[in-house]
C-alpha positions as CSV (number, residue, x, y, z in Angstrom):
1,M,54.1,162.7,98.3
2,T,52.7,164.6,95.2
3,D,54.2,168.1,95.3
4,P,51.5,170.6,94.3
5,Y,54.2,173.1,93.2
6,E,55.8,170.7,90.7
7,A,53.5,171.7,87.9
8,L,54.7,175.3,88.3
9,L,58.4,174.4,87.7
10,A,60.2,175.1,84.4
11,P,60.8,172.1,82.1
12,Y,64.5,172.1,83.1
13,A,63.9,172.0,86.8
14,C,64.6,169.0,89.0
15,K,61.2,167.4,89.7
16,P,60.9,165.8,93.2
17,S,58.9,163.0,91.6
18,E,61.8,162.2,89.3
19,S,64.5,162.1,92.0
20,L,67.1,159.4,91.5
21,G,66.7,158.3,95.1
22,R,69.1,157.7,98.0
23,I,72.0,155.3,98.7
24,H,69.8,153.6,101.3
25,P,66.2,153.3,100.0
26,E,63.5,154.9,102.2
27,K,59.8,155.3,102.1
28,Q,58.7,158.7,100.8
29,S,57.3,161.2,103.3
30,P,53.6,161.8,103.1
31,R,54.1,165.5,103.8
32,R,57.4,166.5,102.4
33,N,59.1,166.1,99.0
34,P,62.6,164.5,99.0
35,Y,64.5,167.8,98.9
36,Q,62.5,169.3,101.8
37,R,63.5,166.2,103.8
38,D,67.2,166.8,102.8
39,R,67.0,170.4,103.8
40,D,65.5,169.6,107.2
41,R,68.1,166.8,107.8
42,I,70.9,169.2,107.1
43,I,69.5,171.9,109.4
44,H,69.1,169.4,112.3
45,S,72.6,167.9,111.9
46,S,75.3,168.3,114.4
47,A,77.7,169.5,111.7
48,F,75.3,172.4,110.8
49,R,75.1,173.5,114.4
50,R,78.9,173.6,114.6
51,L,79.1,176.1,111.8
52,K,78.0,178.7,114.4
53,Y,81.5,178.6,115.9
54,K,83.6,178.2,112.8
55,T,85.5,181.0,111.1
56,Q,84.5,182.7,107.9
57,V,87.4,185.3,107.8
58,F,87.6,186.5,111.4
59,V,88.0,184.0,114.2
60,V,84.8,183.8,116.3
61,H,86.2,185.5,119.4
62,E,87.3,188.6,117.4
63,G,83.8,190.1,117.3
64,D,80.1,189.3,117.6
65,H,79.1,191.0,114.4
66,F,81.5,189.4,111.9
67,R,80.3,186.5,109.8
68,T,80.7,183.0,110.9
69,R,80.6,179.9,108.7
70,M,76.9,179.5,109.7
71,T,75.8,183.1,108.9
72,H,77.7,182.8,105.6
73,T,75.8,179.6,104.8
74,L,72.4,181.2,105.7
75,E,73.2,184.2,103.4
76,V,74.1,181.8,100.6
77,A,70.9,179.9,101.0
78,Q,68.8,183.1,101.0
79,I,70.4,184.4,97.8
80,A,70.1,181.0,96.2
81,R,66.5,180.5,97.0
82,S,65.6,183.9,95.7
83,M,67.2,183.2,92.4
84,A,65.7,179.8,92.2
85,R,62.2,181.3,92.5
86,V,62.8,183.7,89.7
87,L,64.1,181.0,87.4
88,R,61.3,178.6,88.3
89,V,63.5,175.8,89.5
90,Q,63.2,173.6,92.6
91,E,63.7,175.9,95.6
92,D,64.1,173.2,98.3
93,L,66.8,171.5,96.3
94,T,68.6,174.8,95.7
95,E,68.4,175.6,99.4
96,A,69.6,172.1,100.5
97,V,72.7,172.3,98.3
98,A,73.5,175.8,99.7
99,L,73.0,174.7,103.3
100,A,75.3,171.7,102.9
101,H,78.1,173.2,100.9
102,D,80.4,174.0,103.9
103,L,79.6,171.3,106.4
104,G,83.1,169.8,106.0
105,H,85.1,173.0,106.7
106,P,87.6,172.6,109.5
107,P,88.1,175.2,112.2
108,F,89.7,178.6,111.3
109,A,88.6,178.6,107.7
110,H,91.1,178.3,104.9
111,C,94.1,178.4,107.2
112,G,92.8,175.3,109.0
113,E,92.3,173.7,105.6
114,D,95.8,174.6,104.5
115,A,97.3,173.2,107.7
116,L,95.4,169.9,107.3
117,Q,96.6,169.8,103.6
118,I,100.2,169.9,104.8
119,C,99.6,167.4,107.6
120,L,98.1,164.9,105.1
121,K,100.4,165.4,102.2
122,D,101.4,161.7,102.3
123,F,97.9,160.5,102.7
124,G,96.1,162.2,99.8
125,G,95.7,165.7,101.3
126,F,92.6,167.4,102.5
127,N,89.6,168.8,100.5
128,H,86.8,170.5,102.5
129,N,84.4,169.8,99.7
130,D,85.1,166.0,99.9
131,Q,84.9,166.3,103.7
132,S,81.4,167.8,103.4
133,L,80.3,164.7,101.5
134,R,81.9,162.5,104.2
135,V,79.9,164.3,106.9
136,V,76.6,163.7,105.2
137,T,77.3,160.1,104.1
138,R,79.3,158.8,107.1
139,L,80.1,161.0,110.0
140,E,76.6,162.1,111.1
141,K,75.2,159.4,113.4
142,R,71.5,160.2,113.7
143,Y,69.6,157.3,112.2
144,A,69.2,153.7,113.3
145,D,69.4,152.2,109.8
146,F,72.4,154.0,108.3
147,D,75.3,156.4,108.8
148,G,75.1,159.9,107.5
149,L,72.0,161.8,106.5
150,N,71.1,159.6,103.4
151,L,70.5,162.7,101.2
152,S,69.0,162.4,97.8
153,W,71.1,161.8,94.6
154,E,70.5,165.4,93.5
155,V,71.9,167.0,96.6
156,L,75.0,164.7,96.6
157,E,75.6,165.5,93.0
158,G,75.4,169.3,93.7
159,M,77.9,168.9,96.6
160,A,80.3,166.7,94.7
161,K,80.3,169.2,91.7
162,H,80.4,172.3,93.8
163,N,83.3,173.7,91.7
164,G,82.0,172.1,88.4
165,P,82.7,168.7,86.8
166,V,85.0,166.5,88.8
167,L,87.9,165.4,86.6
168,H,90.5,164.5,89.2
169,D,92.4,161.3,88.9
170,P,92.4,159.7,91.4
171,L,89.0,160.9,92.7
172,P,88.8,162.3,96.2
173,P,88.2,159.4,98.6
174,T,84.6,160.2,99.6
175,I,83.5,161.0,96.1
176,A,85.1,157.7,94.9
177,E,83.3,155.8,97.7
178,I,79.9,157.4,96.8
179,T,80.5,156.7,93.1
180,G,80.9,153.1,93.9
181,K,77.3,153.1,95.2
182,M,75.6,155.5,92.8
183,D,76.8,157.2,89.6
184,L,77.0,161.0,90.2
185,R,77.8,161.7,86.5
186,L,80.9,163.5,87.6
187,T,82.1,164.7,84.2
188,G,79.0,166.7,83.4
189,W,77.5,169.9,84.9
190,T,75.2,169.8,87.8
191,S,71.6,170.7,87.9
192,L,70.6,174.4,87.6
193,E,69.5,174.3,91.2
194,A,73.0,173.3,92.3
195,Q,74.6,175.8,89.9
196,I,72.6,178.6,91.5
197,G,73.5,177.4,95.0
198,N,77.2,177.3,94.1
199,L,77.3,180.7,92.4
200,S,75.4,182.2,95.4
201,D,78.4,181.2,97.5
202,D,80.6,183.6,95.4
203,I,78.0,186.4,95.6
204,A,77.7,186.0,99.4
205,Y,81.3,185.9,100.4
206,N,82.4,188.7,98.0
207,N,79.8,191.0,99.6
208,H,79.9,190.0,103.2
209,D,83.7,189.9,103.3
210,L,83.8,193.4,101.8
211,D,81.3,194.4,104.6
212,D,83.3,192.8,107.3
213,G,86.5,194.3,106.1
214,L,85.0,197.8,106.1
215,R,83.5,197.2,109.6
216,A,86.9,196.0,110.9
217,G,88.7,199.0,109.5
218,F,91.0,197.1,107.1
219,F,90.1,199.7,104.4
220,K,87.8,202.7,104.1
221,V,84.9,203.5,101.8
222,Q,87.2,205.9,99.9
223,D,89.6,203.0,99.1
224,L,86.9,201.4,97.0
225,F,86.4,204.4,94.7
226,E,88.8,203.2,91.9
227,L,87.4,199.7,91.7
228,P,85.2,199.1,88.7
229,M,81.5,198.9,89.5
230,V,82.1,198.8,93.3
231,G,83.7,202.2,93.0
232,T,80.8,203.6,91.1
233,I,78.4,202.4,93.8
234,A,80.7,203.7,96.6
235,R,81.1,207.1,95.0
236,S,77.3,207.4,94.4
237,V,76.4,206.5,98.0
238,H,79.1,208.8,99.4
239,K,77.9,211.7,97.2
240,K,74.2,211.2,97.9
241,Y,74.7,210.7,101.7
242,P,77.8,212.6,102.7
243,K,76.8,212.8,106.3
244,L,75.6,209.3,106.7
245,D,77.3,207.3,109.5
246,R,79.8,204.6,108.4
247,T,77.6,201.6,109.3
248,R,74.6,202.7,107.2
249,K,76.9,203.8,104.4
250,V,78.6,200.4,104.3
251,N,75.3,198.6,104.4
252,E,74.0,200.7,101.5
253,I,77.0,200.0,99.4
254,T,77.0,196.2,99.9
255,R,73.2,196.1,99.5
256,R,73.4,197.8,96.1
257,L,76.4,195.7,95.1
258,M,74.7,192.4,95.9
259,G,71.6,193.5,94.1
260,L,73.6,194.2,90.9
261,M,75.4,190.8,91.1
262,V,72.2,188.9,91.6
263,E,70.4,190.7,88.7
264,D,73.4,190.1,86.4
265,V,73.4,186.4,87.2
266,L,69.7,186.2,86.5
267,R,69.9,188.0,83.2
268,E,72.9,186.0,82.0
269,T,71.3,182.7,83.1
270,Q,68.0,183.6,81.3
271,R,70.0,184.5,78.2
272,R,71.8,181.2,78.2
273,L,68.6,179.3,78.9
274,A,66.9,181.0,75.9
275,L,69.8,179.9,73.6
276,L,69.8,176.3,74.8
277,N,66.1,175.9,75.3
278,P,66.5,172.9,77.7
279,Q,63.5,170.6,78.1
280,S,64.8,168.6,81.0
281,C,67.3,168.8,83.9
282,D,69.6,166.5,81.9
283,D,69.7,169.0,79.1
284,I,71.3,171.4,81.7
285,R,73.8,168.7,82.8
286,N,74.8,167.9,79.2
287,A,75.2,171.5,78.1
288,A,78.5,172.7,76.7
289,L,78.6,175.5,79.3
290,P,77.1,176.1,82.8
291,M,73.8,177.9,82.7
292,A,74.2,180.0,85.9
293,A,77.0,182.5,85.5
294,F,78.1,186.1,85.7
295,S,78.0,188.0,82.3
296,Q,81.2,188.8,80.5
297,E,80.6,192.4,81.4
298,M,80.4,191.7,85.1
299,L,83.4,189.3,85.4
300,P,86.1,192.0,85.3
301,S,84.4,193.8,88.2
302,V,84.1,190.6,90.2
303,T,87.7,189.7,89.6
304,A,88.9,193.2,90.6
305,L,86.9,192.9,93.9
306,R,88.4,189.5,94.6
307,K,91.9,190.9,94.0
308,F,91.2,193.9,96.3
309,L,89.9,191.6,99.1
310,M,92.9,189.3,98.7
311,Q,95.4,192.2,99.0
312,N,93.6,194.2,101.7
313,L,91.8,191.6,103.8
314,Y,92.8,188.0,103.4
315,R,96.6,188.8,103.1
316,S,96.6,191.8,105.5
317,P,99.2,191.6,108.3
318,N,96.7,191.4,111.1
319,V,94.7,188.6,109.4
320,N,97.9,186.7,108.5
321,R,99.1,186.9,112.1
322,I,95.9,185.3,113.3
323,R,96.0,182.8,110.4
324,R,99.5,181.7,111.4
325,K,98.6,181.1,115.0
326,M,95.4,179.2,114.1
327,A,97.3,177.1,111.6
328,L,99.7,176.1,114.3
329,V,96.8,175.1,116.5
330,V,95.5,172.8,113.9
331,K,98.9,171.4,113.1
332,D,99.7,170.8,116.7
333,L,96.4,169.0,117.3
334,F,96.8,166.8,114.3
335,E,100.4,165.9,115.2
336,V,99.6,165.0,118.8
337,F,96.5,162.9,118.0
338,S,98.2,161.0,115.1
339,A,101.3,160.3,117.1
340,E,99.4,159.5,120.3
341,P,95.9,158.3,119.4
342,N,95.4,157.4,123.0
343,C,94.9,161.1,123.6
344,L,91.7,160.9,121.4
345,P,88.3,160.6,123.1
346,R,87.5,156.9,123.8
347,E,84.9,156.6,121.2
348,W,87.4,157.7,118.5
349,Q,89.9,155.2,119.8
350,A,87.2,152.5,119.6
351,L,86.4,153.5,116.1
352,I,90.1,153.1,115.0
353,A,90.3,149.7,116.7
354,A,87.0,148.6,115.1
355,E,88.3,149.4,111.7
356,G,91.5,147.4,112.2
357,G,93.9,150.2,113.1
358,G,96.8,150.9,110.7
359,D,98.1,154.3,109.6
360,Q,95.5,155.0,107.0
361,V,92.6,154.3,109.4
362,K,94.3,156.3,112.2
363,M,95.0,159.3,110.0
364,R,91.4,159.2,108.7
365,A,90.0,159.2,112.2
366,V,92.3,162.0,113.4
367,L,91.3,164.1,110.3
368,D,87.6,163.6,110.9
369,Y,88.0,164.5,114.6
370,V,90.1,167.7,114.0
371,A,88.1,168.8,110.9
372,G,84.9,168.5,112.8
373,M,86.1,170.9,115.6
374,T,84.8,174.4,116.0
375,D,87.2,177.2,116.6
376,R,86.3,177.3,120.3
377,Y,86.7,173.6,120.8
378,A,90.0,173.4,118.9
379,L,91.4,176.2,121.2
380,Q,90.2,174.4,124.3
381,E,91.7,171.1,123.2
382,H,95.0,172.8,122.3
383,R,95.1,174.4,125.7
384,K,94.4,171.1,127.5
385,L,97.2,169.4,125.6
386,F,99.9,172.1,125.6
387,D,99.3,174.4,128.6
388,P,100.7,172.7,131.7
389,Y,98.5,174.9,134.0
390,T,95.3,173.7,132.4
391,I,93.9,170.7,134.2
392,Q,91.9,168.2,132.1
393,D,88.3,167.9,133.3
394,L,87.9,164.7,135.3
395,P,84.7,162.7,135.8
396,S,83.0,163.3,139.1
397,V,83.1,160.4,141.6
């Protein structure tokens, strides 16, 4: 397909016609460019649907209006696509990277990840970024000709380098496996599209976690007054609208804050682009610094907000009590399934047998099974395994 919008892109944008392809070669779509196909495959995947019932900060059953991993992902994608349009880079690629970035998150957010890290300490640990790549290259079973979603090189590159160049030795297992099939240029920066997608993750969670924390009553608007930038916004809104109800006041504060962060990233990125004057996407990858970034003036305010959220939300007693319980759920599930794999569903037992068994194969299968669970399913499985009054569903006869 010839993309009619390609001519409108900046010289440093990733051009669909110049994509480096896929692990499994496919014919091009007559109607969609490669990154549109990637985006659509991600949205239609089972892993994407499961994000609806995975924790962002608050466990799903704690309230209908708190963010889930899916609503977080959609907010990241919206911010990313808006910035991509201003910077004249490939919007579909930016959106695909944003939509895929959390597909490997286990249930119960970072406490689930921490629990799996402990369970797997003798088997290389757990990394949700590497697990996201495993989902899109192996675990999704939708196509007759290959496992995974067979995403383009550019999306896999953006996922692999979500946190910047990959300099680990040894490499995380899935990244190492992909690198054996195609060179992701791990030691360089990623495309500007992926940089935008990844920075949009920071903007989204800083703002919506602040919003959710205020909604849940973990802190008040007045508690923000002494924070740099955030305090200025909060005081201004409080002064201008003294009788405004809390919901509208919180929305106004986070709306203004997000706008300031996005504008700052756009200005700083445009400043860096002007200095580098890149003429290709590889010029972006080979630059000394990332192009998408907060300005030096904005960074102290972002750091102060993160510290505030860490102290008053992520490490608050109520959140930590829930985190402890949910971490135990993940730990219990992993220990039971790894000690007694005959408790796994039959298709997972068959997968272990087909790959020759052994501790490494078994642990990998148990990890994939547990990491893929939603909060709701993990709690149901835990209840079936540990509550003697819960009867396992039996097939009808």
